[in-house]
LOKE-973337 format. One record per residue (C-alpha): x negated, y, z negated; residue number from 1. Coordinates in nm, 2 decimals. Example, Ala and Ser with C-alpha at 12.3 -4.5 7.8 and 13.67 -1.06 7.14 Angstrom:
LOKE-973337
u	v	w	k
-1.23	-0.45	-0.78	1;
-1.37	-0.11	-0.71	2;
//
This chain:
LOKE-973337
u	v	w	k
-7.64	7.92	-13.62	1;
-7.70	8.28	-13.52	2;
-7.61	8.36	-13.16	3;
-7.92	8.43	-12.96	4;
-7.91	8.75	-12.76	5;
-8.12	8.77	-12.45	6;
-8.36	9.06	-12.42	7;
-8.31	9.34	-12.18	8;
-8.55	9.54	-11.96	9;
-8.55	9.80	-12.24	10;
-8.69	9.53	-12.48	11;
-8.96	9.45	-12.23	12;
-9.07	9.82	-12.21	13;
-9.07	9.84	-12.59	14;
-9.29	9.53	-12.60	15;
-9.53	9.69	-12.35	16;
-9.57	9.98	-12.59	17;
-9.68	9.74	-12.86	18;
-9.89	9.50	-12.65	19;
-10.10	9.77	-12.47	20;
-10.25	9.85	-12.81	21;
-10.41	9.51	-12.84	22;
-10.48	9.37	-12.49	23;
-10.56	9.52	-12.14	24;
-10.35	9.44	-11.84	25;
-10.48	9.14	-11.66	26;
-10.63	9.14	-11.31	27;
-10.40	9.11	-11.01	28;
-10.63	8.96	-10.74	29;
-10.56	8.96	-10.37	30;
-10.78	8.66	-10.26	31;
-10.79	8.67	-9.87	32;
-10.89	8.30	-9.85	33;
-10.58	8.19	-10.04	34;
-10.36	8.42	-9.84	35;
-10.50	8.27	-9.52	36;
-10.43	7.92	-9.64	37;
-10.07	8.00	-9.73	38;
-9.99	8.24	-9.44	39;
-9.86	8.51	-9.67	40;
-10.00	8.81	-9.87	41;
-10.09	8.65	-10.21	42;
-10.13	8.85	-10.53	43;
-10.27	8.63	-10.80	44;
-10.19	8.74	-11.16	45;
-10.48	8.61	-11.37	46;
-10.33	8.55	-11.71	47;
-10.61	8.30	-11.76	48;
-10.83	8.61	-11.84	49;
-10.66	8.68	-12.18	50;
-10.86	8.63	-12.50	51;
-10.68	8.30	-12.55	52;
-10.68	8.21	-12.18	53;
-10.31	8.22	-12.13	54;
-10.00	8.45	-12.09	55;
-9.84	8.34	-12.42	56;
-10.05	8.60	-12.61	57;
-9.81	8.87	-12.50	58;
-9.52	8.71	-12.68	59;
-9.73	8.63	-12.99	60;
-9.83	8.99	-13.03	61;
-9.48	9.12	-12.98	62;
-9.32	8.89	-13.24	63;
-9.59	8.96	-13.50	64;
-9.53	9.33	-13.47	65;
-9.17	9.27	-13.57	66;
-9.22	9.06	-13.88	67;
-9.08	9.20	-14.21	68;
-9.32	9.27	-14.50	69;
-9.19	8.95	-14.67	70;
-9.25	8.74	-14.36	71;
-9.60	8.88	-14.33	72;
-9.68	8.79	-14.69	73;
-9.53	8.44	-14.66	74;
-9.67	8.34	-14.32	75;
-9.54	8.18	-14.01	76;
-9.51	7.83	-13.88	77;
-9.46	7.70	-13.52	78;
-9.50	7.40	-13.30	79;
-9.68	7.39	-12.97	80;
-9.84	7.17	-12.71	81;
-10.13	7.43	-12.69	82;
-10.10	7.78	-12.55	83;
-9.81	7.90	-12.76	84;
-9.99	7.78	-13.07	85;
-10.30	7.97	-12.97	86;
-10.09	8.29	-12.92	87;
-9.95	8.26	-13.27	88;
-10.28	8.18	-13.42	89;
-10.45	8.47	-13.25	90;
-10.17	8.72	-13.31	91;
-10.13	8.62	-13.67	92;
-10.50	8.68	-13.72	93;
-10.47	9.02	-13.56	94;
-10.19	9.12	-13.81	95;
-10.34	8.95	-14.12	96;
-10.07	8.68	-14.14	97;
-10.11	8.32	-14.24	98;
-10.02	8.08	-13.96	99;
-9.95	7.71	-13.95	100;
-9.93	7.53	-13.61	101;
-9.79	7.18	-13.57	102;
-9.92	7.01	-13.25	103;
-9.87	6.65	-13.11	104;
-10.13	6.40	-13.22	105;
-10.26	6.37	-12.86	106;
-10.28	6.75	-12.81	107;
-10.56	6.91	-12.60	108;
-10.86	6.90	-12.83	109;
-11.00	7.23	-12.68	110;
-10.68	7.41	-12.77	111;
-10.66	7.26	-13.12	112;
-11.02	7.37	-13.19	113;
-10.94	7.72	-13.06	114;
-10.64	7.75	-13.29	115;
-10.85	7.66	-13.59	116;
-11.12	7.91	-13.49	117;
-10.86	8.18	-13.47	118;
-10.76	8.11	-13.83	119;
-10.46	7.88	-13.80	120;
-10.40	7.58	-14.01	121;
-10.34	7.30	-13.75	122;
-10.13	7.00	-13.84	123;
-10.13	6.71	-13.60	124;
-9.79	6.55	-13.63	125;
-9.57	6.36	-13.38	126;
-9.60	6.19	-13.04	127;
-9.48	6.49	-12.85	128;
-9.38	6.85	-12.88	129;
-9.02	6.78	-13.00	130;
-9.15	6.57	-13.30	131;
-9.40	6.84	-13.38	132;
-9.12	7.10	-13.37	133;
-8.90	6.90	-13.61	134;
-9.19	6.88	-13.85	135;
-9.26	7.26	-13.82	136;
-8.89	7.33	-13.89	137;
-8.90	7.11	-14.20	138;
-9.22	7.29	-14.32	139;
-9.04	7.62	-14.28	140;
-8.75	7.50	-14.50	141;
-8.98	7.35	-14.77	142;
-9.27	7.60	-14.78	143;
-9.08	7.92	-14.69	144;
-9.26	8.01	-14.37	145;
-9.09	8.21	-14.10	146;
-9.03	7.96	-13.82	147;
-9.12	8.08	-13.47	148;
-8.95	7.87	-13.20	149;
-9.16	7.85	-12.88	150;
-8.86	7.92	-12.66	151;
-8.55	8.03	-12.86	152;
-8.71	8.37	-12.95	153;
-8.59	8.68	-12.76	154;
-8.91	8.87	-12.87	155;
-9.12	8.61	-12.69	156;
-8.93	8.66	-12.37	157;
-8.97	9.03	-12.40	158;
-9.34	9.00	-12.47	159;
-9.43	8.78	-12.18	160;
-9.20	8.98	-11.95	161;
-9.46	9.25	-11.96	162;
-9.68	9.07	-11.71	163;
-9.41	9.13	-11.45	164;
-9.41	9.50	-11.53	165;
-9.78	9.51	-11.46	166;
-9.73	9.33	-11.12	167;
-9.46	9.56	-11.01	168;
-9.67	9.87	-11.11	169;
-9.92	9.76	-10.85	170;
-9.70	9.60	-10.59	171;
-9.35	9.76	-10.61	172;
-9.24	9.61	-10.27	173;
-9.31	9.25	-10.37	174;
-9.09	8.99	-10.19	175;
-9.13	8.68	-10.41	176;
-9.28	8.58	-10.75	177;
-9.36	8.23	-10.85	178;
-9.38	8.14	-11.22	179;
-9.47	7.81	-11.40	180;
-9.19	7.68	-11.63	181;
-9.25	7.49	-11.95	182;
-8.97	7.59	-12.18	183;
-8.87	7.90	-11.97	184;
-8.99	8.21	-12.16	185;
-9.23	8.31	-11.88	186;
-9.00	8.28	-11.59	187;
-8.71	8.42	-11.80	188;
-8.90	8.73	-11.91	189;
-9.03	8.77	-11.55	190;
-8.68	8.74	-11.41	191;
-8.53	8.99	-11.65	192;
-8.78	9.25	-11.53	193;
-8.76	9.17	-11.16	194;
-8.38	9.16	-11.14	195;
-8.35	9.48	-11.34	196;
-8.60	9.68	-11.13	197;
-8.57	9.51	-10.79	198;
-8.27	9.28	-10.77	199;
-8.36	9.15	-10.42	200;
-8.70	9.02	-10.54	201;
-8.69	8.64	-10.52	202;
-8.79	8.47	-10.85	203;
-8.90	8.10	-10.82	204;
-8.97	7.88	-11.12	205;
-9.19	7.57	-11.10	206;
-9.18	7.27	-11.32	207;
-9.37	6.94	-11.33	208;
-9.19	6.65	-11.16	209;
-9.28	6.44	-11.46	210;
-9.12	6.68	-11.70	211;
-8.80	6.83	-11.53	212;
-8.57	6.91	-11.83	213;
-8.54	7.28	-11.76	214;
-8.51	7.22	-11.38	215;
-8.22	6.98	-11.45	216;
-8.06	7.23	-11.69	217;
-8.09	7.51	-11.44	218;
-7.93	7.30	-11.17	219;
-7.64	7.18	-11.38	220;
-7.58	7.47	-11.61	221;
-7.59	7.23	-11.91	222;
-7.87	7.16	-12.16	223;
-8.07	6.86	-12.05	224;
-8.29	6.62	-12.22	225;
-8.52	6.36	-12.06	226;
-8.71	6.06	-12.18	227;
-9.08	6.08	-12.27	228;
-9.28	6.30	-12.04	229;
-9.61	6.22	-11.89	230;
-9.80	6.51	-11.73	231;
-10.15	6.64	-11.77	232;
-10.01	6.99	-11.76	233;
-9.94	7.02	-12.13	234;
-9.80	7.37	-12.09	235;
-9.51	7.21	-11.89	236;
-9.46	6.90	-12.11	237;
-9.12	6.97	-12.25	238;
-8.85	6.70	-12.25	239;
-8.55	6.92	-12.34	240;
-8.41	7.26	-12.24	241;
-8.29	7.53	-12.48	242;
-7.99	7.76	-12.50	243;
-8.17	8.10	-12.47	244;
-8.37	7.99	-12.17	245;
-8.07	7.83	-11.99	246;
-7.86	8.15	-12.03	247;
-8.14	8.37	-11.90	248;
-8.26	8.14	-11.62	249;
-7.92	8.09	-11.48	250;
-7.89	8.47	-11.43	251;
-8.23	8.57	-11.31	252;
-8.40	8.27	-11.13	253;
-8.32	8.22	-10.76	254;
-8.48	7.88	-10.71	255;
-8.67	7.61	-10.90	256;
-8.93	7.38	-10.75	257;
-9.08	7.05	-10.88	258;
-9.45	6.97	-10.82	259;
-9.63	6.64	-10.87	260;
-9.95	6.58	-11.08	261;
-10.15	6.54	-10.76	262;
-10.02	6.87	-10.62	263;
-10.13	7.05	-10.94	264;
-10.47	6.89	-10.93	265;
-10.52	7.00	-10.57	266;
-10.41	7.35	-10.66	267;
-10.67	7.37	-10.93	268;
-10.94	7.30	-10.67	269;
-10.78	7.54	-10.43	270;
-10.78	7.82	-10.68	271;
-11.15	7.76	-10.76	272;
-11.24	7.75	-10.39	273;
-11.04	8.05	-10.27	274;
-11.01	8.28	-10.58	275;
-11.29	8.16	-10.80	276;
-11.05	8.12	-11.09	277;
-11.01	7.83	-11.34	278;
-10.66	7.71	-11.40	279;
-10.52	7.44	-11.63	280;
-10.24	7.22	-11.51	281;
-9.96	7.46	-11.59	282;
-10.17	7.75	-11.46	283;
-10.20	7.58	-11.12	284;
-9.83	7.50	-11.09	285;
-9.72	7.82	-10.92	286;
-10.00	7.78	-10.66	287;
-9.90	7.42	-10.61	288;
-9.54	7.53	-10.54	289;
-9.66	7.80	-10.30	290;
-9.84	7.53	-10.10	291;
-9.53	7.31	-10.11	292;
-9.30	7.58	-9.98	293;
-9.55	7.78	-9.77	294;
-9.32	7.77	-9.46	295;
-9.06	7.98	-9.66	296;
-9.33	8.23	-9.76	297;
-9.47	8.32	-9.42	298;
-9.55	8.69	-9.38	299;
-9.42	8.78	-9.73	300;
-9.58	8.96	-10.03	301;
-9.60	8.68	-10.29	302;
-9.71	8.71	-10.65	303;
-9.84	8.38	-10.80	304;
-9.87	8.35	-11.18	305;
-10.19	8.18	-11.30	306;
-10.05	8.13	-11.65	307;
-10.35	7.97	-11.82	308;
-10.71	7.86	-11.77	309;
-10.77	7.62	-12.06	310;
-10.89	7.33	-11.86	311;
-11.12	7.08	-12.02	312;
-11.45	6.98	-11.86	313;
-11.35	6.62	-11.87	314;
-11.03	6.69	-11.68	315;
-11.21	6.91	-11.42	316;
-11.46	6.64	-11.36	317;
-11.19	6.38	-11.32	318;
-11.01	6.60	-11.06	319;
-11.32	6.67	-10.87	320;
-11.41	6.30	-10.85	321;
-11.06	6.21	-10.75	322;
-11.01	6.46	-10.47	323;
-11.36	6.55	-10.35	324;
//
């Protein structure tokens, strides 16, 4: 197996040169009501405002721009619980590339429909992401597609790291940044940028308590696998950690926090009330963590990543009924 080389800040700057041709920088809001609740100066990075409603689009565009002519002609295949699949579907469509996305059988119907609308062939296979990934890898071998791993791809890390560049362009004296963690590309790319430009900036990752594989891996320094995961935050629903993410996160992440399902649900309502923004489960995780560790954040300048807004109406109604 080829040794994976972690991207550098130079790779992130190169990715920005590509990505800025296709998408605008997202809004960095400063919602006074949320700052008042948390006792710190909050800057909310609204990655939910992308065309696919999630930050993953950055990595998708970056990797499509690097495909060889043969790979463009053959097409790509990937596996996803939702947002990564949308990023590949959208980006492949932009570059005129065939895309096939394997998703778990119980995947978010909204995200599945969106992938199909963006031109991807969606194949529902497996009980969870790992089973979908195995099927996607098999399809790559049999059908000749270029397999795109949702985590073990340096180009994805470099692409999503561009959101941190945008934040630091606006708030160069930031104290802390809080990032949701599914497989680790988002917090990894963010950490590479922050530690290269401002080493004292604190980088905090957030994972679901019900899906803590990357948290356990970061703590121990060894690849970790858990049993079946059960979280409504499908963007965080990973049951194993990966080599590239582990190597990067151990170098650039200062702390990791676990949040419960209820804490993420309450954070969704808090974001709607104080910032008028819709977050899905994974998108609310950083806000949930900020609430959980608010005593540590007092008086600081804190960036909170709202990584995605693909929340179904059914789930929103359930949360409102439960908590209000």
